[in-house]
Residue, then its C-alpha position, 0 to 999 in steps of 0.5 A: m612445483k609440487q609443493l606449491l600445488v599441495l600448499f595451494i589445496f591445503l589452503y583451500f580446503q582450510f579456508s572454504p569452509a569458514q568463507s561459506k560459513a561466514k556467508d551463511t551468518i550475514t544472511r537473514r532465514a526464516t524457516i518453515n516448521y510443522n507438525q501433521n496429522k493426516n490433513v490437519v497441519s500446525y504450522k510454526p516458522t523459525t526466525p532470526p533474532l531481530i535487530p532493534i532500532s535505538g529510541a523505537p519500540k519493541p521489534s516483532y515480526s509479522y507473517l503471511w502463510e500462503l497454505g498451498d490450496g488458495h487459503y492464506s492466514k496472518e497468524a504467526e502458527p497457524k492451523h489448517v485443515y486441508r481438504n484434499k489428498g494431494t501435495y501443497t506448497t506453502q510459502l512464508s513472508v515474514t516483514n520485520n517491524y521496527d528493526n534495522g535489517k533486511p526481511p528473513a528470507t524464506r523458502p517454499k515448503k511441500v506438504v503431502v496429505n494423504e489422509i483426511s480426518d474427520e476434522k471441519y474443513n473451513e472455506i475461504a472466508s467471505i468478503e460479501n461485506q466488502n462488495g466481494f472484491t478486496i485488494q491487500k498487501n503484506c507490507d508497504p513497499i521498501p526499494d528493491q524488496e519484495i511484497v506480495v498482493i492478494v486479490s480476493y473476489q466472491n461470485l455474489e450471484n446466484y449463478v455460476s459465473d466466468g469473468k476476468l480479474y485485472l491488476f494494473y500497477n506503475e502509475k505513468q505520473f512517476k518517471n521510473n518504474n516502482f515495480e517489477f512483476s515476479n509471478v502470480r499463483t492461482y489456486a482455482g484454474e484462473s489463467e493469464v490472457q493478453e488484451n489489445t489496448i488501441a481500441s474500445v471496448d466492443a463485445v464483452e462477450d468475447s472473452h479474448s477481446y476487451l480493448a480499450s484506448n491509450a488516449s491521453s483524453s480520457l485523464a481528464t475525466a479520471k476517477k478516483y476508486e478509493t472502496t469496492t464500487t460497483q460500476i457499469d461503464l467497463d470502456a470508461t474504467l479500462r480507458n482510464s486505467y490503461a492511461m492512468y497505469k503503465n502495466v497490467s497483469i489480466l486473469e480469466f477464471e471460469g466457473a465460480n460457484p455461487k458465494e464461493t470466494r477465491n484469493v490469488f496471490y502476486t509477488l512484485k519486486t520493488t526497484p531500486e529506482m522507485i520513488k524514494d519520497t517516504s510520504a508518497t503515495v502509490t497505487m495499484r488498481g484492481i477491476f473485477v469483472p464477474n460475468r464476461s456477458f455484462k459489462n458490470h464490474k467492480v473496482v477497488n484502489l490499493e494505497m501504499e506508503i513508500v517506507t525506508s523501514h517497516d514502521p506501522n506509525k507514518m503519514g503519507s499523502n498523494g500530493s507528491f506530484l500536484n499540478y499548480r494549474l489544476v491543484r485548486f480544483r482537487k482535494v489533497n489526501f493524508k493518511t495517518r497510520f498507527q499501531n497499538n504496540g502495548e501489552g494492553p488494549a488502548r481506550m484513547i489514541r490522539l493524533e497531533t497533526d501540523i497543518p501548513d498555512m498553505f491550506d484551508k482548514k474550512t475544507f477540513k473532511v475525515e474520509d476514513m478511519y479504523p476503529k470505525c465510528p462516528i464523529c463526536p457531537k460537539d459540546e458533549v461528553p462522548t458515552v461511546s465511541c466516537l472521533d473527536t476533531i478540534i481544529k487549531q490555527k497551526q494544528i488538528f487534533l483527532t481522538f479517538k475516545n471510548i475505543y478498544l484497539p488491541g494491543s500487538e503483545q496482548k495476550n491471545v492477540t494473534e492476528k497483528d492488523s487487528t492492532k492497527g488503524f488509521v485516519k483518512y482525512s482531506m483538505k483543498f488548498n487556500k484561494n491564494f496559494h504559492k507554489v511552495n513545497t510543504k511538509s507536515r508530520t503527526a504526533i501520536i499518543f496512545d492513552k497517557n504514553e510518550p508521543i511517537i513522532t512520524n515521518y513528515a508527509t510532503t507536498r510538491f509541485l511538478p515543473g511548469i511554466s509561468i509567465g510574468a511581467k516586471a517593471g521599474y527604474n534604476y536610479f544613481h544619486s551621485l550621478e546627473n541624469a541617471t535615471s531609467y526605467f525598464v518594462g519587460a516579461t518573464i518566464s519561470p518554473f514558479k508563479s511569482y508570489r512577492f516582490y523584489 
């Protein structure tokens, strides 16, 4: 018995280290390193090797540094000056682009500042040119992974203000929740509050009682907030938002000085049950109430395409769940994103997009784009930056001309977002269209390089009830008096569009 016990202990100590080591080699981790001189800190990450995708562009990492004092950076190796003495917790989110593995896991790192130097401290960058309110994310959502959402707000008034921030998520049009709320990190004293959602807003002055109806009737007057807009009917905005979304996070803030900008960081985890359609668009909605004594507020939607890998070149649509009865009264939005992964700037970018027959090309409209430029004049050779649009029978060609889009591998380019662009456009269905799913994709051509083919963007219709009629006759030529007639009604989940 003793011999068996000794043998068991020997084997345990022999194999346990090997098992632990094997487990560590499987987990991909990125670590935070830094050099510090008083309150000046230079950060540098250590990341695991990338796993290339066959046939894809060169893989790369993109970064989001949360610097522990309300500032953030998307540079690979940022340098930051802290204003005050103290202990700051720095966090890093790493996204692997064109890579076959999972994003590397990271652990926060504490930085202790005991001395202040003479180096200049830069305030959080102003967002006044974006109406003082923005929402952005570090990456597009992949099922069962984390994303970080940054909500930035700025007091554009000439007085100190107190107010609220709302972040709505998990749209009711999807059966399952797409996101689970993990945590929120604030750096200017913002605090979470709860609200009742069964009555209308009466007294905005009451900092704890913005009440909104959950009535489904508000869906009939639903608004689409695609850019930061200033609204004056807070009651209607909240009713609409509670009707469209299942969940909300509400923060209350105080003492925002004139022109002061603040950042709030949310971590959400995508659920395994989230929608798997890689062309589907999901949204979150932010509402910024700058002053609790007024109903003026700002609204912005964050649009995200579901992805299976972090490929910056992709196509998405908001037509994943369409109501056949109502779709003739609305436009379907499409968005093609692209990134220049070259070693130099792109001067021309051409998007060749398939257009299904069900869409009316006469209703085609460019809604937004980056790089920002006007539509090219017809029958003229453009001499300035512009977007040329050519509509053909089966395709639409969109060509950025005379532009400058830096390459991600270009020397001195540290901001990867500056190498990305997009075109967002809309179309309506034809007058006589059928309840049939559609799909289209885009070929992206940078200058004279080989085209990059995106995923398919699809449109799908929700099941419904369509009532129809049928009539006909049966005839058997080999029998006498064998002709019979019939008439009846049909109920089906789709509209009949052909005889049979």
